[in-house]
Backbone as a printed PyTorch tensor [residue, N CA C, xyz], in Angstrom:
tensor([[[-15.4490, -19.6390,  -1.4390],
         [-15.2760, -18.2310,  -1.1510],
         [-14.1870, -17.6020,  -2.0010]],

        [[-14.0240, -16.3120,  -1.8510],
         [-12.9470, -15.6010,  -2.5320],
         [-11.6310, -16.0120,  -1.8710]],

        [[-10.6220, -16.4020,  -2.6370],
         [ -9.3810, -16.8630,  -1.9990],
         [ -8.5710, -15.7330,  -1.3940]],

        [[ -7.9650, -16.0170,  -0.2430],
         [ -6.9520, -15.1270,   0.3140],
         [ -5.6790, -15.2720,  -0.5120]],

        [[ -4.7660, -14.3140,  -0.4490],
         [ -3.4960, -14.4580,  -1.1560],
         [ -2.4910, -15.3230,  -0.4110]],

        [[ -2.9460, -15.9760,   0.6700],
         [ -2.0630, -16.7840,   1.5080],
         [ -2.6170, -18.2000,   1.5950]],

        [[ -1.8440, -19.1630,   1.1140],
         [ -2.3130, -20.5410,   1.0190],
         [ -2.7390, -21.0970,   2.3750]],

        [[ -1.9150, -20.8500,   3.4080],
         [ -2.2310, -21.3920,   4.7200],
         [ -3.5400, -20.8540,   5.2660]],

        [[ -3.8070, -19.5730,   5.0200],
         [ -5.0490, -18.9730,   5.5000],
         [ -6.2490, -19.5370,   4.7510]],

        [[ -6.0750, -19.8130,   3.4610],
         [ -7.1580, -20.4470,   2.7020],
         [ -7.4710, -21.8280,   3.2470]],

        [[ -6.4210, -22.5480,   3.6280],
         [ -6.6210, -23.8900,   4.1760],
         [ -7.4150, -23.8280,   5.4800]],

        [[ -7.1070, -22.8410,   6.3040],
         [ -7.7720, -22.7210,   7.6070],
         [ -9.2030, -22.2040,   7.5020]],

        [[ -9.4500, -21.2970,   6.5630],
         [-10.7470, -20.5980,   6.5300],
         [-11.6230, -20.9540,   5.3400]],

        [[-11.0280, -21.5340,   4.3020],
         [-11.8080, -21.7930,   3.1030],
         [-12.0340, -20.5490,   2.2700]],

        [[-11.2840, -19.4930,   2.5270],
         [-11.4130, -18.2670,   1.7620],
         [-12.2620, -17.2240,   2.4600]],

        [[-12.5720, -16.1730,   1.7200],
         [-13.3810, -15.0580,   2.2250],
         [-14.8340, -15.3260,   1.8730]],

        [[-15.7130, -15.2280,   2.8560],
         [-17.1280, -15.5470,   2.6410],
         [-18.0180, -14.3510,   2.9450]],

        [[-19.1770, -14.3470,   2.3310],
         [-20.1440, -13.2660,   2.5190],
         [-20.4740, -13.1170,   4.0020]],

        [[-20.5820, -11.8730,   4.4340],
         [-20.9870, -11.5830,   5.7990],
         [-19.8700, -11.5860,   6.8190]],

        [[-18.6480, -11.8680,   6.3810],
         [-17.5490, -12.0180,   7.3290],
         [-16.7460, -10.7310,   7.5110]],

        [[-16.3830, -10.4740,   8.7530],
         [-15.4500,  -9.4030,   9.0810],
         [-14.1540, -10.0350,   9.5660]],

        [[-13.0390,  -9.5850,   9.0050],
         [-11.7230, -10.0770,   9.4020],
         [-10.9340,  -8.9360,  10.0340]],

        [[-10.2420,  -9.2290,  11.1240],
         [ -9.4030,  -8.2450,  11.8030],
         [ -7.9380,  -8.6460,  11.6270]],

        [[ -7.1160,  -7.6940,  11.2160],
         [ -5.6690,  -7.9050,  11.1590],
         [ -5.0330,  -6.9360,  12.1340]],

        [[ -4.5080,  -7.4440,  13.2390],
         [ -3.9410,  -6.5980,  14.2990],
         [ -2.4590,  -6.8920,  14.4760]],

        [[ -1.6760,  -5.8380,  14.5620],
         [ -0.2290,  -5.9770,  14.7730],
         [  0.3450,  -4.6200,  15.1390]],

        [[  1.5920,  -4.6260,  15.5770],
         [  2.2590,  -3.3740,  15.9140],
         [  2.4340,  -2.5060,  14.6690]],

        [[  2.5980,  -1.2060,  14.8310],
         [  2.8300,  -0.3280,  13.6830],
         [  4.1000,  -0.7170,  12.9300]],

        [[  4.0490,  -0.6030,  11.6310],
         [  5.2410,  -0.7770,  10.8140],
         [  5.6520,  -2.1940,  10.5030]],

        [[  4.7510,  -3.1640,  10.6960],
         [  5.1370,  -4.5510,  10.4260],
         [  4.5070,  -5.1110,   9.1520]],

        [[  3.7460,  -4.2880,   8.4140],
         [  3.2560,  -4.7440,   7.1200],
         [  1.7710,  -4.9900,   6.9990]],

        [[  0.9500,  -4.4280,   7.8890],
         [ -0.4950,  -4.6470,   7.7890],
         [ -1.0670,  -4.0690,   6.4960]],

        [[ -0.6050,  -2.8750,   6.1260],
         [ -1.1250,  -2.2650,   4.8980],
         [ -0.7130,  -3.0700,   3.6760]],

        [[  0.4740,  -3.6500,   3.7040],
         [  0.9020,  -4.5160,   2.6040],
         [ -0.0100,  -5.7210,   2.4770]],

        [[ -0.3960,  -6.2980,   3.6010],
         [ -1.3500,  -7.4150,   3.5750],
         [ -2.6640,  -6.9590,   2.9560]],

        [[ -3.1150,  -5.7570,   3.3200],
         [ -4.3700,  -5.2390,   2.7880],
         [ -4.3250,  -5.1290,   1.2660]],

        [[ -3.2410,  -4.5790,   0.7110],
         [ -3.1860,  -4.4060,  -0.7390],
         [ -3.0040,  -5.7540,  -1.4470]],

        [[ -2.3200,  -6.6870,  -0.8160],
         [ -2.2120,  -8.0190,  -1.4030],
         [ -3.5840,  -8.6810,  -1.4860]],

        [[ -4.3820,  -8.4920,  -0.4470],
         [ -5.7410,  -9.0360,  -0.4530],
         [ -6.5820,  -8.3570,  -1.5320]],

        [[ -6.4510,  -7.0350,  -1.6500],
         [ -7.2070,  -6.3040,  -2.6640],
         [ -6.8560,  -6.8060,  -4.0630]],

        [[ -5.5710,  -7.0010,  -4.3290],
         [ -5.1420,  -7.4900,  -5.6330],
         [ -5.6730,  -8.8950,  -5.8920]],

        [[ -5.7120,  -9.7140,  -4.8480],
         [ -6.2210, -11.0720,  -4.9970],
         [ -7.7050, -11.0620,  -5.3450]],

        [[ -8.4650, -10.1820,  -4.6980],
         [ -9.8950, -10.0930,  -4.9900],
         [-10.1170,  -9.6050,  -6.4190]],

        [[ -9.3330,  -8.6260,  -6.8500],
         [ -9.4390,  -8.1350,  -8.2260],
         [ -9.1230,  -9.2590,  -9.2170]],

        [[ -8.1000, -10.0420,  -8.9260],
         [ -7.7580, -11.1760,  -9.7950],
         [ -8.9070, -12.1750,  -9.8460]],

        [[ -9.4860, -12.4640,  -8.6860],
         [-10.6280, -13.3940,  -8.6210],
         [-11.8020, -12.8550,  -9.4320]],

        [[-12.0350, -11.5470,  -9.3600],
         [-13.1230, -10.9420, -10.1360],
         [-12.8920, -11.1440, -11.6330]],

        [[-11.6420, -10.9680, -12.0720],
         [-11.3230, -11.1580, -13.4780],
         [-11.5170, -12.5960, -13.9280]],

        [[-11.1680, -13.5270, -13.0430],
         [-11.2630, -14.9500, -13.3830],
         [-12.7000, -15.4540, -13.3830]],

        [[-13.5450, -14.8880, -12.5490],
         [-14.9210, -15.3710, -12.3970],
         [-15.9470, -14.5110, -13.1130]],

        [[-15.5260, -13.3270, -13.5790],
         [-16.4760, -12.4300, -14.2260],
         [-17.3250, -11.6350, -13.2470]],

        [[-16.9570, -11.6560, -11.9700],
         [-17.7020, -10.8920, -10.9690],
         [-17.5470,  -9.4000, -11.2320]],

        [[-18.6130,  -8.6600, -11.0250],
         [-18.5850,  -7.2210, -11.2530],
         [-18.7310,  -6.4790,  -9.9310]],

        [[-18.3240,  -5.2250,  -9.9340],
         [-18.3910,  -4.4220,  -8.7200],
         [-17.0410,  -3.7870,  -8.4510]],

        [[-16.8260,  -3.4230,  -7.1980],
         [-15.5930,  -2.7120,  -6.8440],
         [-15.0140,  -3.2210,  -5.5410]],

        [[-13.7110,  -3.1410,  -5.4460],
         [-12.9870,  -3.3050,  -4.1860],
         [-12.8180,  -1.9020,  -3.6190]],

        [[-13.2020,  -1.7040,  -2.3720],
         [-13.1720,  -0.3610,  -1.7850],
         [-12.2350,  -0.3310,  -0.5770]],

        [[-11.3780,   0.6750,  -0.5550],
         [-10.4050,   0.8350,   0.5160],
         [-10.6250,   2.1680,   1.2060]],

        [[-10.7640,   2.1250,   2.5280],
         [-10.9440,   3.3300,   3.3330],
         [ -9.6050,   3.6490,   3.9960]],

        [[ -9.0840,   4.8210,   3.7050],
         [ -7.7680,   5.2330,   4.1920],
         [ -7.9500,   6.2770,   5.2850]],

        [[ -7.6690,   5.8810,   6.5130],
         [ -7.8580,   6.7860,   7.6500],
         [ -6.5640,   7.4720,   8.0700]],

        [[ -5.4620,   7.1090,   7.4380],
         [ -4.1670,   7.6640,   7.8280],
         [ -3.4410,   8.3360,   6.6730]],

        [[ -3.6760,   7.8740,   5.4560],
         [ -2.9310,   8.3480,   4.2990],
         [ -3.8770,   8.9810,   3.2880]],

        [[ -3.3630,   9.9100,   2.4880],
         [ -4.1440,  10.4350,   1.3790],
         [ -4.1540,   9.4010,   0.2560]],

        [[ -5.1570,   9.4730,  -0.6090],
         [ -5.2570,   8.5280,  -1.7040],
         [ -4.0530,   8.6330,  -2.6360]],

        [[ -3.5870,   9.8440,  -2.8870],
         [ -2.4570,  10.0440,  -3.7880],
         [ -1.1910,   9.3880,  -3.2490]],

        [[ -0.8940,   9.6160,  -1.9790],
         [  0.3070,   9.0240,  -1.3720],
         [  0.1810,   7.5100,  -1.3200]],

        [[ -1.0140,   7.0420,  -0.9770],
         [ -1.2450,   5.6020,  -0.8960],
         [ -0.9980,   4.9290,  -2.2420]],

        [[ -1.5150,   5.5030,  -3.3260],
         [ -1.3370,   4.9070,  -4.6410],
         [  0.1300,   4.9260,  -5.0700]],

        [[  0.8400,   5.9740,  -4.6890],
         [  2.2690,   6.0270,  -5.0130],
         [  3.0250,   4.9170,  -4.2830]],

        [[  2.7030,   4.7320,  -3.0200],
         [  3.3670,   3.6720,  -2.2470],
         [  3.0250,   2.2950,  -2.7980]],

        [[  1.7860,   2.1330,  -3.2090],
         [  1.3560,   0.8510,  -3.7770],
         [  2.1080,   0.5870,  -5.0760]],

        [[  2.2250,   1.5970,  -5.9120],
         [  2.9630,   1.4360,  -7.1680],
         [  4.4360,   1.1370,  -6.9090]],

        [[  4.9960,   1.7470,  -5.8610],
         [  6.3800,   1.4410,  -5.4820],
         [  6.5160,  -0.0100,  -5.0570]],

        [[  5.5570,  -0.4960,  -4.2780],
         [  5.5870,  -1.8820,  -3.8210],
         [  5.5350,  -2.8360,  -5.0090]],

        [[  4.6840,  -2.5500,  -5.9730],
         [  4.5230,  -3.4290,  -7.1320],
         [  5.7230,  -3.3630,  -8.0730]],

        [[  6.3400,  -2.1870,  -8.1820],
         [  7.4400,  -2.0170,  -9.1370],
         [  8.8070,  -2.2870,  -8.5330]],

        [[  8.8820,  -2.3130,  -7.1820],
         [ 10.1670,  -2.5000,  -6.5290],
         [ 11.0240,  -1.2540,  -6.5160]],

        [[ 10.4070,  -0.1010,  -6.8030],
         [ 11.1300,   1.1700,  -6.8120],
         [ 10.9580,   1.8450,  -5.4570]],

        [[ 12.0300,   2.3730,  -4.8990],
         [ 12.0000,   3.0150,  -3.5920],
         [ 11.1570,   4.2900,  -3.6330]],

        [[ 10.2570,   4.4170,  -2.6490],
         [  9.4570,   5.6380,  -2.5320],
         [ 10.3650,   6.8470,  -2.3120]],

        [[ 11.4390,   6.6580,  -1.5760],
         [ 12.3620,   7.7590,  -1.3180],
         [ 12.9770,   8.2550,  -2.6160]],

        [[ 13.3160,   7.3310,  -3.5110],
         [ 13.8890,   7.7290,  -4.7990],
         [ 12.8690,   8.5000,  -5.6410]],

        [[ 11.6230,   8.0570,  -5.5640],
         [ 10.5600,   8.7660,  -6.2910],
         [ 10.4300,  10.1840,  -5.7550]],

        [[ 10.4280,  10.3160,  -4.4340],
         [ 10.2720,  11.6270,  -3.8170],
         [ 11.4610,  12.5380,  -4.0990]],

        [[ 12.6650,  11.9480,  -4.1250],
         [ 13.8840,  12.7330,  -4.3360],
         [ 14.2090,  12.9570,  -5.8010]],

        [[ 13.4740,  12.2730,  -6.6800],
         [ 13.7540,  12.4000,  -8.1060],
         [ 15.0510,  11.7630,  -8.5270]],

        [[ 15.4730,  10.7060,  -7.8200],
         [ 16.7500,  10.0550,  -8.1250],
         [ 16.5630,   8.6900,  -8.7870]],

        [[ 15.4260,   8.4930,  -9.4410],
         [ 15.1690,   7.2150, -10.1070],
         [ 15.7660,   7.2360, -11.5110]],

        [[ 16.0990,   6.0640, -11.9770],
         [ 16.5590,   5.9360, -13.3530],
         [ 15.3510,   5.9790, -14.2880]],

        [[ 15.6110,   6.1090, -15.5820],
         [ 14.5170,   6.1150, -16.5570],
         [ 13.7460,   4.7990, -16.5080]],

        [[ 14.4750,   3.6970, -16.3500],
         [ 13.8220,   2.3880, -16.3000],
         [ 12.9510,   2.2560, -15.0540]],

        [[ 13.4490,   2.7580, -13.9120],
         [ 12.6740,   2.7050, -12.6770],
         [ 11.4280,   3.5810, -12.7720]],

        [[ 11.5730,   4.7570, -13.3520],
         [ 10.4280,   5.6470, -13.5050],
         [  9.3820,   5.0370, -14.4240]],

        [[  9.8490,   4.3830, -15.4780],
         [  8.9260,   3.7160, -16.3970],
         [  8.1710,   2.5970, -15.6820]],

        [[  8.8920,   1.8030, -14.8660],
         [  8.2490,   0.7110, -14.1290],
         [  7.2240,   1.2510, -13.1300]],

        [[  7.5960,   2.3110, -12.4220],
         [  6.6970,   2.9390, -11.4540],
         [  5.4420,   3.4810, -12.1410]],

        [[  5.6370,   4.1840, -13.2500],
         [  4.5070,   4.7660, -13.9820],
         [  3.6050,   3.6840, -14.5490]],

        [[  4.2060,   2.6050, -15.0140],
         [  3.4280,   1.4930, -15.5600],
         [  2.5220,   0.8940, -14.4860]],

        [[  3.0570,   0.7480, -13.2660],
         [  2.2540,   0.1750, -12.1920],
         [  1.1520,   1.1380, -11.7490]],

        [[  1.4210,   2.4360, -11.7850],
         [  0.3670,   3.4120, -11.4790],
         [ -0.7930,   3.2730, -12.4640]],

        [[ -0.4590,   3.1180, -13.7500],
         [ -1.5000,   2.9550, -14.7740],
         [ -2.2630,   1.6540, -14.5740]],

        [[ -1.5440,   0.5900, -14.2000],
         [ -2.2010,  -0.6950, -13.9560],
         [ -3.1840,  -0.5870, -12.7970]],

        [[ -2.7550,   0.0490, -11.7240],
         [ -3.6330,   0.2260, -10.5680],
         [ -4.8550,   1.0640, -10.9200]],

        [[ -4.6630,   2.0800, -11.7540],
         [ -5.7700,   2.9600, -12.1390],
         [ -6.8400,   2.2040, -12.9230]],

        [[ -6.4420,   1.1450, -13.6090],
         [ -7.4050,   0.3620, -14.3970],
         [ -8.1510,  -0.6650, -13.5610]],

        [[ -7.6780,  -0.9440, -12.3610],
         [ -8.3320,  -1.9310, -11.5060],
         [ -9.6440,  -1.3820, -10.9430]],

        [[-10.6270,  -2.2410, -10.7090],
         [-11.9050,  -1.7980, -10.1400],
         [-11.7870,  -1.5280,  -8.6360]],

        [[-10.9600,  -0.5470,  -8.3100],
         [-10.6800,  -0.2080,  -6.9110],
         [-11.0740,   1.2430,  -6.6660]],

        [[-11.8330,   1.4680,  -5.5990],
         [-12.2400,   2.8130,  -5.2100],
         [-11.6580,   3.1340,  -3.8370]],

        [[-11.1900,   4.3700,  -3.6770],
         [-10.5660,   4.8010,  -2.4350],
         [-11.3760,   5.9160,  -1.7920]],

        [[-11.4070,   5.9060,  -0.4700],
         [-11.9760,   7.0090,   0.3030],
         [-10.9220,   7.4560,   1.3030]],

        [[-10.5190,   8.7150,   1.2120],
         [ -9.6030,   9.2560,   2.2000],
         [-10.2260,  10.5110,   2.8170]],

        [[ -9.6770,  10.9340,   3.9170],
         [-10.1250,  12.1500,   4.5900],
         [-11.6110,  12.1270,   4.9490]],

        [[-12.1330,  10.9590,   5.2780],
         [-13.5370,  10.8790,   5.7130],
         [-13.7100,  11.6170,   7.0370]],

        [[-14.8480,  12.2580,   7.1930],
         [-15.0930,  13.0550,   8.3910],
         [-15.9760,  12.3530,   9.4080]],

        [[-16.5720,  11.2300,   9.0210],
         [-17.4810,  10.5560,   9.9450],
         [-17.6210,   9.0830,   9.5790]],

        [[-18.0560,   8.3020,  10.5340],
         [-18.3450,   6.8930,  10.3010],
         [-19.4910,   6.7520,   9.3070]],

        [[-20.4460,   7.6620,   9.3720],
         [-21.5760,   7.6270,   8.4360],
         [-21.0980,   7.7870,   6.9950]],

        [[-20.1240,   8.6660,   6.7740],
         [-19.5810,   8.8490,   5.4320],
         [-18.9190,   7.5680,   4.9380]],

        [[-18.2370,   6.8760,   5.8320],
         [-17.5630,   5.6280,   5.4640],
         [-18.5710,   4.5370,   5.1200]],

        [[-19.5710,   4.3550,   5.9730],
         [-20.5590,   3.2990,   5.7090],
         [-21.3640,   3.6070,   4.4450]],

        [[-21.6060,   4.8890,   4.1810],
         [-22.3070,   5.2640,   2.9510],
         [-21.4680,   4.9300,   1.7260]],

        [[-20.1760,   5.2160,   1.7840],
         [-19.2600,   4.8870,   0.6900],
         [-19.2330,   3.3880,   0.4340]],

        [[-19.1450,   2.6100,   1.4880],
         [-19.0730,   1.1550,   1.3290],
         [-20.3890,   0.5650,   0.8270]],

        [[-21.4900,   1.2050,   1.1670],
         [-22.7960,   0.6860,   0.7650],
         [-23.2630,   1.1450,  -0.6000]],

        [[-22.5360,   2.0810,  -1.2060],
         [-22.9530,   2.6430,  -2.4870],
         [-22.5110,   1.7440,  -3.6360]],

        [[-23.4080,   1.4780,  -4.5870],
         [-23.0670,   0.6240,  -5.7160],
         [-22.8770,  -0.8180,  -5.2690]],

        [[-22.1130,  -1.5620,  -6.0500],
         [-21.8550,  -2.9660,  -5.7300],
         [-20.4370,  -3.1170,  -5.2050]],

        [[-20.3280,  -3.4080,  -3.9290],
         [-19.0270,  -3.6210,  -3.2980],
         [-18.7710,  -5.1230,  -3.2010]],

        [[-17.6420,  -5.5660,  -3.7060],
         [-17.2930,  -6.9900,  -3.6570],
         [-16.5390,  -7.3080,  -2.3730]],

        [[-15.6390,  -6.4150,  -1.9840],
         [-14.8130,  -6.5920,  -0.7760],
         [-14.2960,  -5.2220,  -0.4030]],

        [[-14.0370,  -5.0240,   0.8800],
         [-13.5480,  -3.7250,   1.3310],
         [-12.5430,  -3.9030,   2.4560]],

        [[-11.7960,  -2.8360,   2.7280],
         [-10.8420,  -2.8540,   3.8330],
         [-10.7240,  -1.4450,   4.4040]],

        [[-10.3690,  -1.3770,   5.6780],
         [-10.2060,  -0.0970,   6.3760],
         [ -8.8670,  -0.0690,   7.0900]],

        [[ -8.1190,   0.9910,   6.8630],
         [ -6.7710,   1.1660,   7.4170],
         [ -6.7050,   2.5190,   8.1380]],

        [[ -6.7700,   2.5860,   9.4720],
         [ -6.9540,   1.5320,  10.4150],
         [ -7.9470,   1.9790,  11.4650]],

        [[ -8.4330,   1.0620,  12.3270],
         [ -9.6130,   1.3470,  13.1320],
         [ -9.3940,   2.4440,  14.1670]],

        [[ -8.1990,   2.5550,  14.7360],
         [ -7.9630,   3.5920,  15.7540],
         [ -7.9610,   5.0010,  15.1710]],

        [[ -7.8260,   5.1240,  13.8410],
         [ -7.8670,   6.4280,  13.1880],
         [ -9.2070,   6.7060,  12.5140]],

        [[-10.0940,   5.7430,  12.5780],
         [-11.3850,   5.8750,  11.9150],
         [-12.2280,   6.9400,  12.6180]],

        [[-12.7690,   7.9190,  11.8870],
         [-13.5590,   8.9730,  12.5270],
         [-14.9210,   8.4580,  12.9900]],

        [[-15.4510,   9.0850,  14.0290],
         [-16.7940,   8.7530,  14.4950],
         [-17.8110,   9.7150,  13.9040]],

        [[-17.6620,  10.9900,  14.2140],
         [-18.5400,  12.0190,  13.6730],
         [-17.8400,  13.3620,  13.8320]],

        [[-18.2300,  14.3470,  13.0370],
         [-17.6110,  15.6600,  13.1890],
         [-17.7500,  16.1710,  14.6240]],

        [[-16.6550,  16.6190,  15.1790],
         [-16.6820,  17.1300,  16.5370],
         [-16.4920,  16.0720,  17.5980]],

        [[-16.4650,  14.8010,  17.1920],
         [-16.2230,  13.7180,  18.1490],
         [-15.0900,  12.8500,  17.6350]],

        [[-13.8630,  13.1790,  17.9840],
         [-12.7230,  12.4060,  17.4930],
         [-12.6960,  11.0020,  18.0930]],

        [[-12.0410,  10.1240,  17.3930],
         [-11.8440,   8.7570,  17.8780],
         [-10.6740,   8.7610,  18.8500]],

        [[-10.9790,   8.5550,  20.1330],
         [ -9.9160,   8.5580,  21.1440],
         [ -9.2870,   7.1820,  21.3400]],

        [[ -9.7370,   6.2000,  20.5570],
         [ -9.1850,   4.8590,  20.6740],
         [ -9.6320,   4.1190,  21.9060]],

        [[-10.6030,   4.6690,  22.6300],
         [-11.0920,   4.0370,  23.8460],
         [-12.0680,   2.9160,  23.5690]],

        [[-12.4910,   2.2600,  24.6330],
         [-13.3790,   1.1060,  24.5100],
         [-14.6840,   1.4870,  23.8140]],

        [[-15.2700,   2.6250,  24.2070],
         [-16.5370,   3.0280,  23.6160],
         [-16.4290,   3.2730,  22.1250]],

        [[-15.3700,   3.9540,  21.7110],
         [-15.1820,   4.2590,  20.2920],
         [-14.9660,   2.9910,  19.4710]],

        [[-14.0930,   2.1090,  19.9440],
         [-13.7970,   0.8830,  19.2000],
         [-15.0150,  -0.0270,  19.1460]],

        [[-15.7820,  -0.0770,  20.2290],
         [-16.9880,  -0.9070,  20.2450],
         [-18.0100,  -0.3970,  19.2400]],

        [[-18.1840,   0.9260,  19.1840],
         [-19.1050,   1.5250,  18.2170],
         [-18.6750,   1.2250,  16.7890]],

        [[-17.3990,   1.4100,  16.5080],
         [-16.8740,   1.1540,  15.1680],
         [-17.0010,  -0.3170,  14.7930]],

        [[-16.6930,  -1.1850,  15.7250],
         [-16.7600,  -2.6170,  15.4670],
         [-18.1780,  -3.0340,  15.0900]],

        [[-19.1560,  -2.5160,  15.8230],
         [-20.5400,  -2.8580,  15.5310],
         [-20.9750,  -2.3780,  14.1600]],

        [[-20.6010,  -1.1350,  13.8150],
         [-20.9970,  -0.5670,  12.5230],
         [-20.3290,  -1.2990,  11.3640]],

        [[-19.0390,  -1.6090,  11.4970],
         [-18.3180,  -2.2750,  10.4220],
         [-18.7490,  -3.7310,  10.2690]],

        [[-19.1130,  -4.3540,  11.3720],
         [-19.6520,  -5.7130,  11.2990],
         [-20.9570,  -5.7250,  10.5220]],

        [[-21.7790,  -4.7070,  10.7360],
         [-23.0530,  -4.6160,  10.0210],
         [-22.8110,  -4.4130,   8.5250]],

        [[-21.7950,  -3.6310,   8.1720],
         [-21.4530,  -3.4600,   6.7550],
         [-21.0490,  -4.8110,   6.1560]],

        [[-20.2440,  -5.5700,   6.8880],
         [-19.8160,  -6.8810,   6.3960],
         [-21.0150,  -7.8000,   6.1820]],

        [[-21.9830,  -7.7310,   7.0720],
         [-23.1550,  -8.6020,   6.9660],
         [-24.1030,  -8.1800,   5.8590]],

        [[-24.2860,  -6.8690,   5.7220],
         [-25.3070,  -6.3640,   4.8110],
         [-24.7810,  -6.0250,   3.4170]],

        [[-23.4860,  -5.7110,   3.3130],
         [-22.9520,  -5.2210,   2.0380],
         [-21.9600,  -6.1990,   1.4180]],

        [[-20.8290,  -6.4140,   2.0870],
         [-19.7600,  -7.2660,   1.5430],
         [-18.7720,  -7.5850,   2.6570]],

        [[-18.0510,  -8.6910,   2.5280],
         [-17.0350,  -9.0100,   3.5390],
         [-15.9250,  -7.9740,   3.5420]],

        [[-15.3020,  -7.7940,   4.7090],
         [-14.2780,  -6.7660,   4.8090],
         [-13.1550,  -7.1130,   5.7570]],

        [[-12.0970,  -6.3220,   5.6470],
         [-10.9040,  -6.4710,   6.4780],
         [-10.6590,  -5.1570,   7.2060]],

        [[-10.4680,  -5.2280,   8.5160],
         [-10.1860,  -4.0420,   9.3130],
         [ -8.8090,  -4.1920,   9.9430]],

        [[ -7.9510,  -3.2120,   9.7170],
         [ -6.6260,  -3.2140,  10.3240],
         [ -6.6750,  -2.5140,  11.6720]],

        [[ -5.8670,  -3.0000,  12.6150],
         [ -5.8210,  -2.4110,  13.9560],
         [ -4.3970,  -2.4210,  14.4640]],

        [[ -4.0410,  -1.3640,  15.1620],
         [ -2.7170,  -1.2770,  15.7860],
         [ -2.7680,  -1.8710,  17.1850]],

        [[ -1.7440,  -2.6410,  17.5170],
         [ -1.5320,  -3.0300,  18.9050],
         [ -0.3750,  -2.1810,  19.4320]],

        [[ -0.3410,  -1.9000,  20.7290],
         [  0.6970,  -1.0070,  21.2650],
         [  2.0790,  -1.6490,  21.2310]],

        [[  3.0930,  -0.7940,  21.2080],
         [  4.4760,  -1.2870,  21.2020],
         [  4.8770,  -1.8860,  22.5390]],

        [[  4.0500,  -1.6890,  23.5720],
         [  4.3690,  -2.2120,  24.8990],
         [  4.4970,  -3.7250,  24.9160]],

        [[  3.9030,  -4.3980,  23.9110],
         [  3.9860,  -5.8630,  23.8950],
         [  5.4270,  -6.3360,  23.7960]],

        [[  6.3180,  -5.4780,  23.2780],
         [  7.7290,  -5.8610,  23.1570],
         [  8.3940,  -6.0370,  24.5180]],

        [[  7.7680,  -5.5070,  25.5590],
         [  8.3730,  -5.5430,  26.8920],
         [  8.0680,  -6.8340,  27.6440]],

        [[  7.1310,  -7.6130,  27.1300],
         [  6.7950,  -8.8450,  27.8330],
         [  7.4780, -10.0510,  27.1850]],

        [[  7.4820, -11.1590,  27.8860],
         [  8.1960, -12.3400,  27.4010],
         [  7.5700, -12.8830,  26.1230]],

        [[  6.2340, -13.0000,  26.0970],
         [  5.5350, -13.4350,  24.9000],
         [  5.1480, -12.1780,  24.1090]],

        [[  5.8890, -11.8990,  23.0550],
         [  5.7080, -10.6530,  22.3170],
         [  4.6070, -10.7320,  21.2710]],

        [[  3.9850, -11.8790,  21.1260],
         [  2.9210, -11.9820,  20.1390],
         [  1.7590, -11.0900,  20.5480]],

        [[  1.2610, -10.2280,  19.6330],
         [  0.1590,  -9.3320,  19.9860],
         [ -1.1460, -10.0880,  20.1780]],

        [[ -1.9750,  -9.5580,  21.0610],
         [ -3.3010, -10.1200,  21.2990],
         [ -4.3190,  -9.0070,  21.1420]],

        [[ -5.5610,  -9.3670,  20.7710],
         [ -6.5880,  -8.3330,  20.6650],
         [ -6.8540,  -7.6880,  22.0120]],

        [[ -6.5360,  -8.4100,  23.0770],
         [ -6.6930,  -7.8270,  24.4050],
         [ -5.7650,  -6.6410,  24.6270]],

        [[ -4.7410,  -6.5090,  23.7770],
         [ -3.8370,  -5.3680,  23.8790],
         [ -4.4970,  -4.0770,  23.3960]],

        [[ -5.5730,  -4.2030,  22.6260],
         [ -6.2670,  -3.0480,  22.0890],
         [ -7.4360,  -2.6990,  23.0020]],

        [[ -7.5920,  -1.4140,  23.2980],
         [ -8.7900,  -0.9950,  24.0160],
         [ -9.9990,  -1.3060,  23.1460]],

        [[-10.9660,  -2.0080,  23.7180],
         [-12.1230,  -2.3990,  22.9290],
         [-11.8820,  -3.6250,  22.0830]],

        [[-10.7300,  -4.2710,  22.2500],
         [-10.3940,  -5.4330,  21.4410],
         [-11.3620,  -6.5880,  21.6010]],

        [[-12.0010,  -6.6840,  22.7530],
         [-12.9670,  -7.7610,  22.9680],
         [-14.1470,  -7.6230,  22.0170]],

        [[-14.5480,  -6.3810,  21.7130],
         [-15.6320,  -6.1560,  20.7540],
         [-15.2020,  -6.5940,  19.3630]],

        [[-13.9800,  -6.2340,  18.9600],
         [-13.4650,  -6.6520,  17.6570],
         [-13.4010,  -8.1680,  17.5560]],

        [[-12.8960,  -8.7860,  18.5960],
         [-12.7530, -10.2440,  18.5940],
         [-14.1100, -10.9210,  18.5410]],

        [[-15.0950, -10.3510,  19.2490],
         [-16.4230, -10.9480,  19.2610],
         [-17.1420, -10.8020,  17.9350]],

        [[-16.8830,  -9.7100,  17.2120],
         [-17.5770,  -9.4540,  15.9550],
         [-16.9070, -10.1220,  14.7650]],

        [[-15.6100, -10.3640,  14.8370],
         [-14.8650, -10.8850,  13.6940],
         [-14.9580, -12.4000,  13.6040]],

        [[-14.9750, -12.9090,  12.3730],
         [-14.9150, -14.3540,  12.1720],
         [-13.4710, -14.8240,  12.1450]],

        [[-12.5970, -13.9870,  11.5550],
         [-11.1840, -14.3410,  11.4280],
         [-10.3600, -13.2270,  12.0580]],

        [[ -9.3810, -13.5950,  12.8690],
         [ -8.4730, -12.6320,  13.4830],
         [ -7.0510, -13.0240,  13.1180]],

        [[ -6.3340, -12.1030,  12.5020],
         [ -4.9560, -12.3760,  12.0690],
         [ -3.9720, -11.6670,  12.9900]]])
């Protein structure tokens, strides 16, 4: 399969395989999006090494594509996003940031932001040749115009079923999910999919849960 960027996960799973849906669930602000971009970069590297063609596709349900790419370039260059926003970077830092933006632009990566419906997302993922995809994040994923995602059991179950079908029919994918901060109040603070409304559907549909 396509290797994960994490040795231990490769040992446990044998890599990313066709038809598989992976769920990465954790509290907000602990690095789920960073894991997503590390996986995307790993898939792009694998494509270069094997000659595989197609695209890595990322669905952004919380951030605009422009802001996301800036943050990604900051992560790769080690330059603070705050410095970029405030214009307080040195010439060397700006050069490093700009270089990483250009590098990212050359990668076979396609972004979808501001989607208005689940149908728009599945159409984007199914168009052309998709090698791997990821969605950030499921509680913000739209259902249809006029029907917002309330994060309830029905919404998450519907999304889980549709995204699982994309993984089976199009390409393997990674779905990020937020767990509530309430887990910090209990003795065992490790998040569980049961902490998410509809988490049982995600757990049942996914092959790998992180």
